[in-house]
C-alpha angles and dihedrals in degrees: 000000000000091000092048093050093050092050090055091053095042094048091050089054092050100042105039110115119259121221109262120235135148115282115259126225116270108263142140115283115260118266111284125219103180093159106042091038096041095125095042092048090050090053092051092046093050089054089052092051100079096068132123095257097047093043090050090052091050091046091052091045090052092051093047090049092050090053091043088051090069087066099041098104093037092054091045091052088051091055091051088056091046110041116207119259125228092267091076085077085076089067093042089057101031093053098043114119091232092055095049093043090051091050090049095049090046091052093050094044093048091049092050093048094048091043091238107151094192095053090044091051094047092045088051091054091046089055091046094049094051090051093048094043091047093055094046095045095044090049092051091046093054094042096049098032094190120183117244122233089250091051104260127124136252099039101152117108112013109245094199090052096046092047092049095048091044092060092040088051094053091050091048091051092050102039105019126229095322088079099015097062097057090041092053091045089054090049090051089054091052089051090049091053092052090057092044090052089052093235092117140034119234092254090052093062093041094056089039089061091052092050090051094048093046089050091051093050091049093049096046099038109126099010111057113149094229091149086077133070133183114236128180114227134185114256131176106283098012145334127316136191126234134184115234130192113237104171145300120338116256122221 
């Protein structure tokens, strides 16, 4: 059921139509100021949110969460019979907002220091998506105030899941499925650990994934770096990763 629900949300993110506009010439992304323009960027990203593609993702996520909700208590009973092992801590730390925000700021700062426009731009989008996703997720948590399986408050939607899928969605929008697929798989693992730890219902993580993907689509709309791809190459002593140009950027 968890796999089916995530496929519904992921397919909606991949198949929703993009706004058509003429291609733009290949060029470096404009300078990014995700820290000094944090409030202005948030306002811009919020205005991009109510569009056909993001609404389709949220609608698909809502449908998937409704279907998954029928199994919430059955899945929770299963977790009681199969206590989580210590490796679920990976999801607890990996999906934490502080962890993902730190990675985003680090990416942006390293790109700025190394004068790498692509890295700076992706890092900026990762910062912006965590801010937007945090506002949306927190607002929903407070508004819904659902009890957690373990008894705590503010279960819906899962913040760890939405934060992880938000960053994964940005990477997928910039680099395609070469990077997006493993990032989404890691996000799904984080969602799974939240259910196994009994801090979220199945439907919490399903809709959390939709919120994260919708946030990523809103932030990256119009300036994905699709002219770049990530390719592993053999280097002395191991394997490295390089960024390769593949064509003009698509809006």
